[in-house]
C-alpha positions as CSV (number, residue, x, y, z in Angstrom):
1,X,216.4,109.2,38.5
2,X,214.3,109.3,41.7
3,X,213.3,105.9,43.2
4,X,210.7,105.0,46.0
5,X,212.3,103.9,49.2
6,X,210.4,101.7,51.4
7,X,209.8,102.7,54.9
8,X,208.9,100.4,57.8
9,X,209.0,103.0,60.6
10,X,206.4,105.2,61.8
11,X,204.6,107.5,59.1
12,X,203.4,110.9,58.6
13,X,201.2,113.1,56.4
14,X,201.7,116.3,55.2
15,X,198.9,118.5,56.4
16,X,198.0,121.9,55.6
17,X,195.2,124.4,56.5
18,X,194.0,126.7,53.8
19,X,192.0,129.8,53.9
20,X,190.6,131.6,50.8
21,X,187.7,131.9,48.4
22,X,187.6,130.4,44.9
23,X,188.5,133.6,43.5
24,X,191.0,134.8,45.9
25,X,193.5,134.1,48.5
26,X,192.4,135.0,52.0
27,X,194.4,136.1,55.1
28,X,194.1,134.9,58.7
29,X,194.9,136.4,62.1
30,X,197.8,135.1,64.1
31,X,200.5,136.1,66.6
32,X,204.1,135.0,66.9
33,X,205.3,131.3,66.8
34,X,207.7,129.3,68.9
35,X,211.3,129.0,67.2
36,X,210.9,125.2,68.0
37,X,207.3,124.0,68.8
38,X,206.5,120.2,69.4
39,X,203.1,118.7,68.5
40,X,200.4,118.0,71.1
41,X,198.0,115.0,71.0
42,X,196.0,116.5,68.3
43,X,198.8,117.5,65.6
44,X,198.9,121.3,66.9
45,X,201.5,122.5,68.9
46,X,202.0,124.0,72.7
47,X,203.8,127.4,70.9
48,X,204.4,129.9,73.1
49,X,205.7,133.3,72.7
50,X,208.4,134.5,70.1
51,X,208.7,135.9,66.8
52,X,205.4,136.2,64.7
53,X,205.6,133.3,61.8
54,X,203.8,133.6,58.6
55,X,203.0,130.7,56.3
56,X,201.5,130.8,52.8
57,X,199.6,127.7,51.4
58,X,198.3,126.8,47.9
59,X,195.8,124.1,46.9
60,X,193.2,123.4,44.1
61,X,189.9,122.4,44.2
62,X,186.2,123.8,44.1
63,X,184.4,126.3,46.2
64,X,183.2,123.6,48.5
65,X,186.6,122.4,49.3
66,X,188.0,126.0,50.0
67,X,185.2,126.7,52.4
68,X,185.9,123.5,54.2
69,X,189.7,124.3,54.0
70,X,189.3,127.9,55.2
71,X,187.7,126.4,58.5
72,X,190.5,124.0,58.9
73,X,193.0,126.8,58.7
74,X,191.3,128.9,61.0
75,X,191.4,126.0,63.4
76,X,195.0,125.5,63.0
77,X,195.3,129.2,63.8
78,X,193.0,129.2,67.0
79,X,195.1,126.4,68.3
80,X,198.3,127.9,67.0
81,X,197.8,131.3,67.7
82,X,201.4,132.5,67.2
83,X,201.3,131.5,63.4
84,X,199.4,133.3,60.6
85,X,198.3,131.4,57.3
86,X,197.7,133.1,54.1
87,X,195.9,130.6,51.7
88,X,196.3,131.0,47.9
89,X,193.4,129.1,45.8
90,X,193.2,128.1,42.3
91,X,190.8,125.8,40.2
92,X,192.5,122.8,39.0
93,X,192.7,123.7,35.1
94,X,195.2,126.6,36.0
95,X,196.7,125.6,39.5
96,X,200.0,124.1,38.2
97,X,200.4,126.9,35.6
98,X,200.5,129.0,38.4
99,X,202.5,127.0,40.7
100,X,205.4,126.7,38.3
101,X,205.3,130.3,37.7
102,X,205.9,131.1,41.4
103,X,208.5,128.4,41.3
104,X,210.4,130.0,38.6
105,X,210.5,133.1,40.3
106,X,211.3,131.9,43.6
107,X,207.9,133.1,45.3
108,X,206.3,130.0,45.7
109,X,203.9,129.2,49.0
110,X,205.6,127.6,52.0
111,X,203.0,124.4,51.5
112,X,201.5,123.3,48.1
113,X,199.3,120.4,47.1
114,X,200.5,118.0,44.5
115,X,199.2,114.9,43.5
116,X,200.6,112.0,41.2
117,X,203.2,114.4,39.5
118,X,205.3,114.9,42.6
119,X,208.3,113.2,40.8
120,X,208.3,116.0,38.5
121,X,208.9,118.5,41.2
122,X,211.2,116.1,43.2
123,X,213.3,116.1,40.4
124,X,213.5,119.6,40.2
125,X,214.9,119.9,44.0
126,X,212.2,122.2,44.9
127,X,210.6,120.1,47.6
128,X,211.3,120.4,51.3
129,X,212.9,117.3,53.1
130,X,210.4,116.7,56.0
131,X,212.6,113.6,57.2
132,X,214.3,115.5,60.1
133,X,210.9,116.6,61.6
134,X,209.4,113.3,61.7
135,X,208.9,112.4,65.3
136,X,208.7,115.9,66.5
137,X,206.8,118.4,64.6
138,X,205.5,115.9,62.4
139,X,203.6,113.0,63.7
140,X,203.3,110.0,61.4
141,X,202.9,107.6,64.0
142,X,199.3,106.7,62.7
143,X,199.9,107.1,59.0
144,X,199.6,104.2,56.5
145,X,203.1,102.9,56.0
146,X,202.1,103.0,52.2
147,X,201.2,106.4,52.1
148,X,204.8,107.1,53.5
149,X,206.5,105.3,50.9
150,X,204.6,106.9,48.4
151,X,205.9,110.5,49.5
152,X,209.3,109.2,50.0
153,X,211.7,109.8,46.9
154,X,215.5,109.6,46.7
155,X,215.2,108.7,50.7
156,X,213.6,111.9,51.3
157,X,210.2,112.5,52.5
158,X,209.0,115.2,50.4
159,X,205.2,114.5,50.1
160,X,202.5,113.6,52.6
161,X,199.3,112.2,51.4
162,X,196.2,114.3,52.6
163,X,193.8,111.7,51.9
164,X,193.7,108.3,50.2
165,X,191.1,107.0,47.7
166,X,190.5,104.4,44.7
167,X,189.3,105.3,41.2
168,X,186.2,103.9,39.8
169,X,182.8,104.4,38.2
170,X,180.2,106.8,39.3
171,X,176.8,105.2,38.2
172,X,173.6,107.5,37.9
173,X,171.2,105.0,39.0
174,X,168.1,107.2,37.9
175,X,169.2,106.7,34.3
176,X,169.6,103.0,34.6
177,X,166.2,103.1,36.1
178,X,164.6,104.9,33.3
179,X,166.4,103.0,30.7
180,X,165.2,99.6,32.5
181,X,168.9,98.5,32.7
182,X,170.3,96.8,35.5
183,X,172.9,98.9,37.6
184,X,176.3,97.2,36.8
185,X,178.4,95.0,39.5
186,X,181.8,94.6,40.2
187,X,183.4,92.2,38.1
188,X,181.9,93.2,34.7
189,X,184.2,93.6,31.6
190,X,185.0,96.2,28.9
191,X,182.6,94.5,26.5
192,X,180.0,95.0,29.3
193,X,181.1,98.7,29.6
194,X,180.7,99.6,25.7
195,X,177.4,97.7,25.3
196,X,175.6,99.1,28.4
197,X,176.7,102.6,27.5
198,X,175.4,102.2,23.8
199,X,172.1,100.8,25.1
200,X,171.6,103.7,27.5
201,X,172.0,106.1,25.0
202,X,169.7,104.5,22.8
203,X,166.9,103.7,25.0
204,X,167.0,107.2,26.5
205,X,167.2,109.1,23.3
206,X,169.0,112.1,21.9
207,X,171.1,114.3,24.4
208,X,171.6,111.2,26.5
209,X,175.0,109.4,27.0
210,X,176.2,106.0,28.6
211,X,179.5,107.4,29.6
212,X,182.3,109.9,29.3
213,X,185.3,109.2,27.3
214,X,188.0,108.7,29.9
215,X,190.8,107.6,27.4
216,X,193.4,109.7,29.1
217,X,192.1,109.5,32.6
218,X,191.9,105.8,32.9
219,X,195.1,105.0,30.6
220,X,197.5,103.7,33.4
221,X,194.7,101.7,34.7
222,X,194.1,100.1,31.3
223,X,197.7,99.3,31.0
224,X,197.8,97.9,34.5
225,X,195.0,95.5,33.5
226,X,197.5,94.1,30.6
227,X,200.3,93.7,32.5
228,X,202.0,97.1,31.6
229,X,201.9,100.6,33.3
230,X,202.0,104.1,32.0
231,X,205.4,105.0,33.9
232,X,208.2,102.4,35.3
233,X,209.8,104.7,37.6
234,X,212.1,102.2,38.6
235,X,213.7,101.7,35.0
236,X,213.2,105.3,34.1
237,X,211.2,104.9,31.0
238,X,207.7,104.5,29.7
239,X,206.1,101.0,31.1
240,X,203.9,100.5,28.0
241,X,204.4,99.8,24.4
242,X,202.4,101.4,21.2
243,X,200.2,98.4,20.9
244,X,199.0,99.0,24.4
245,X,197.8,102.4,23.7
246,X,196.4,101.5,20.3
247,X,194.2,98.7,21.8
248,X,193.3,101.4,24.6
249,X,192.2,104.4,22.1
250,X,190.7,102.0,19.5
251,X,188.3,100.7,22.2
252,X,187.5,104.4,23.0
253,X,187.0,105.0,19.1
254,X,184.8,101.9,18.6
255,X,182.4,102.4,21.4
256,X,181.8,106.2,20.3
257,X,180.5,105.1,17.2
258,X,177.6,103.3,18.5
259,X,176.8,106.7,20.2
260,X,176.8,105.9,23.9
261,X,179.9,108.3,24.5
262,X,179.7,111.9,25.4
263,X,180.7,113.7,22.1
264,X,183.9,115.8,21.9
265,X,182.0,119.2,21.7
266,X,179.9,118.4,25.0
267,X,183.2,117.2,26.8
268,X,184.6,120.8,25.9
269,X,181.6,122.3,27.5
270,X,181.0,120.1,30.2
271,X,184.5,119.1,31.3
272,X,185.1,115.4,32.6
273,X,186.6,116.6,35.9
274,X,184.3,119.5,36.8
275,X,180.9,118.3,38.9
276,X,179.5,121.7,38.6
277,X,179.1,121.0,34.8
278,X,179.1,117.2,34.4
279,X,176.6,115.8,32.7
280,X,176.5,113.2,35.4
281,X,175.3,115.8,37.6
282,X,172.9,117.3,35.0
283,X,171.2,113.8,34.8
284,X,172.3,113.2,30.7
285,X,175.2,110.8,31.3
286,X,175.2,107.6,33.3
287,X,178.8,106.6,34.1
288,X,182.3,108.3,34.4
289,X,185.6,107.4,35.8
290,X,186.2,109.4,39.0
291,X,188.5,109.3,42.2
292,X,186.2,108.2,45.1
293,X,186.7,111.3,47.4
294,X,184.9,113.2,44.5
295,X,181.6,111.5,44.9
296,X,180.1,113.6,47.7
297,X,180.9,116.6,45.2
298,X,179.0,114.7,42.5
299,X,176.0,113.8,44.8
300,X,175.9,117.1,46.4
301,X,174.8,118.6,42.9
302,X,172.0,116.2,41.9
303,X,169.2,114.7,43.3
304,X,169.7,111.4,41.3
305,X,171.0,108.7,43.8
306,X,174.6,108.0,42.6
307,X,176.9,104.7,43.5
308,X,180.3,103.6,42.6
309,X,181.1,100.1,41.2
310,X,184.6,98.9,40.1
311,X,185.9,99.5,36.9
312,X,185.4,96.6,34.4
313,X,188.3,93.9,34.4
314,X,190.9,93.1,32.1
315,X,193.0,90.0,32.0
316,X,195.1,91.0,35.1
317,X,192.3,92.4,37.1
318,X,190.7,96.0,37.7
319,X,194.2,97.7,37.8
320,X,193.0,100.0,40.8
321,X,194.8,100.3,44.1
322,X,193.9,102.2,47.1
323,X,196.2,105.2,46.6
324,X,197.1,108.6,47.6
325,X,194.7,111.1,46.3
326,X,196.9,114.3,46.7
327,X,198.9,115.6,49.4
328,X,201.2,118.2,50.8
329,X,204.9,119.2,49.9
330,X,206.9,122.3,51.5
331,X,208.8,124.5,49.7
332,X,212.6,123.8,49.7
333,X,213.4,127.8,50.1
334,X,210.6,128.1,52.9
335,X,212.0,130.2,55.8
336,X,209.8,128.2,58.3
337,X,210.3,124.3,58.0
338,X,209.5,123.4,61.4
339,X,206.1,125.4,61.4
340,X,205.2,123.7,57.8
341,X,205.7,120.5,59.4
342,X,203.6,121.5,62.3
343,X,201.0,122.4,59.6
344,X,201.3,118.8,57.8
345,X,200.9,117.3,61.0
346,X,197.8,119.1,62.3
347,X,196.2,118.6,59.0
348,X,196.4,114.8,59.1
349,X,196.2,114.3,63.1
350,X,193.8,116.7,64.3
351,X,190.1,114.9,64.8
352,X,188.5,118.3,64.6
353,X,190.0,119.0,61.4
354,X,189.2,115.4,60.3
355,X,185.5,116.0,60.6
356,X,185.9,119.2,59.0
357,X,187.5,117.8,55.9
358,X,185.3,114.4,55.7
359,X,186.5,112.6,52.7
360,X,186.6,115.6,50.4
361,X,190.5,114.7,49.4
362,X,190.1,110.9,50.0
363,X,189.5,108.9,53.5
364,X,191.8,110.0,56.1
365,X,195.6,108.4,56.1
366,X,195.4,107.9,60.0
367,X,193.4,104.8,61.2
368,X,191.8,107.1,64.3
369,X,190.6,109.5,61.8
370,X,189.4,107.0,59.4
371,X,187.5,105.2,62.4
372,X,186.3,108.5,63.7
373,X,184.3,109.2,60.1
374,X,183.2,105.7,59.7
375,X,181.4,105.9,63.2
376,X,179.8,109.1,61.8
377,X,179.5,108.6,58.0
378,X,176.7,110.1,56.0
379,X,174.7,108.0,53.4
380,X,177.2,109.1,50.7
381,X,180.4,108.7,52.8
382,X,179.2,104.8,53.5
383,X,178.9,104.1,49.8
384,X,182.8,105.4,49.4
385,X,183.9,103.7,52.5
386,X,182.2,100.5,51.0
387,X,183.8,101.1,47.7
388,X,187.2,101.6,49.0
389,X,186.9,98.5,51.2
390,X,186.1,96.3,48.2
391,X,188.9,97.8,46.2
392,X,191.1,97.2,49.4
393,X,189.8,93.7,49.6
394,X,190.4,92.8,45.8
395,X,194.1,94.1,46.0
396,X,194.9,91.3,48.6
397,X,194.4,88.8,45.8
398,X,195.4,91.2,42.7
399,X,198.0,93.8,44.1
400,X,198.9,96.5,41.8
401,X,201.9,98.6,42.0
402,X,201.2,102.4,43.0
403,X,201.8,104.5,39.9
404,X,203.4,108.1,39.7
405,X,203.0,110.5,37.0
406,X,205.8,110.5,34.5
407,X,208.3,113.4,34.5
408,X,207.1,116.2,32.4
409,X,203.3,115.2,33.1
410,X,201.7,118.7,32.4
411,X,203.3,118.4,29.1
412,X,202.3,114.7,28.7
413,X,198.9,115.1,29.9
414,X,198.4,118.4,27.4
415,X,199.7,116.0,24.7
416,X,197.5,112.9,25.7
417,X,194.3,115.1,26.1
418,X,195.0,116.6,22.6
419,X,195.3,112.9,21.0
420,X,192.1,112.2,22.2
421,X,190.5,115.2,20.5
422,X,192.4,114.7,17.6
423,X,190.5,111.4,17.2
424,X,187.5,112.5,18.4
425,X,186.9,115.4,16.0
426,X,188.1,113.2,13.1
427,X,191.7,115.0,12.7
428,X,193.4,112.1,12.6
429,X,192.9,108.3,12.5
430,X,193.3,106.0,15.5
431,X,196.6,104.5,14.0
432,X,198.2,107.9,13.4
433,X,197.1,109.6,16.3
434,X,198.5,106.5,18.6
435,X,201.8,106.4,16.4
436,X,202.3,110.4,17.5
437,X,201.3,110.1,20.8
438,X,203.7,107.1,21.7
439,X,206.7,109.2,19.9
440,X,205.9,112.3,21.6
441,X,205.5,110.4,25.1
442,X,209.0,109.0,24.8
443,X,210.4,112.5,23.9
444,X,208.6,113.9,26.6
445,X,209.8,111.7,29.2
446,X,213.5,111.6,27.8
447,X,213.7,115.4,27.9
448,X,212.6,115.6,31.5
449,X,214.8,112.7,33.1
């Protein structure tokens, strides 16, 4: 059973550089790496001659992320000419299946991205302990301590955040204007959310919706708003009761009856987590739950002005915290742990890399790079910085614990999303679906401890 260990010392972020297109991995050119390089002031190294080192890196995301990651990876190789990096790319829908297959066969990349499911992989002992490299190859001195804490499991630094964000409601303000409804403000509640969603759909007519159904995606937030949570890592058990799930699933079922929620059929063809196919960017849905780092991707695909507001409040507040969006872990079987640490350090510390990456994976986890980007922020990025600042201020008076996904998260996610569809398509009543959901959640957790 893994438990988070608090660290008050200097912190680090795992950084990776990636080179690839959305369809295939790319290959970069490089020379040979020093056997024990030390980082320079930008997170790179002053590696000299020596044996050539090759690293493989794998990540998920869209083409825009692949392009900027490619640029950063090239920059890393330019500054570290003795290291060659091969990038591997997979869309988010198939990424973890690919990663799990590689881990099972012992062929995983030297560095790979993980999200809130890092606990799963730490439990499997497949992650490199980066602790020995902190202060040498890995510079964590300017990293937010909370981010270091997040990646420290069982006294080992096994994950370094590549960016931080806060989940919130993306709003297509054009649809609100067309419907003659004021754009919602922080401080609204869930009754407001349901009412506004249905009003948007009613006023704009057939083919328009107020919101996506984010029953599964917003589950942990909803539980926190009511004094529970999805997974209680300290206790090694679910952090919610069946009634919490019944209330949340029931809310969405009732709201859907009002016509304001994207239908299950459309949610299949226009996935909730794909900006390129989203009804938000096509101007057919007004609201959705997204991580703040995705706002740029959504805005880049539509001329409709978008903004972000905090989630509706529950009894305990919004349930949202400033958290790690995703980050990098090294493979425990890598033959080049020092170079892995160098790459991670470069990714989080190098100012040129920060300018290229922007807020794609969240705002930078080092204060210097946050200040750098804020000074040059675009209009969209200013919205992100303003939103994350509001969340940060709110958590000072309404703090919430950082969440980890439960062990067996891939199985849990599949089961949870299936439950949403079973209700949406009328295959089960809310009561029966939730009963089955809760029982299966317990089984999945127990079998993956």
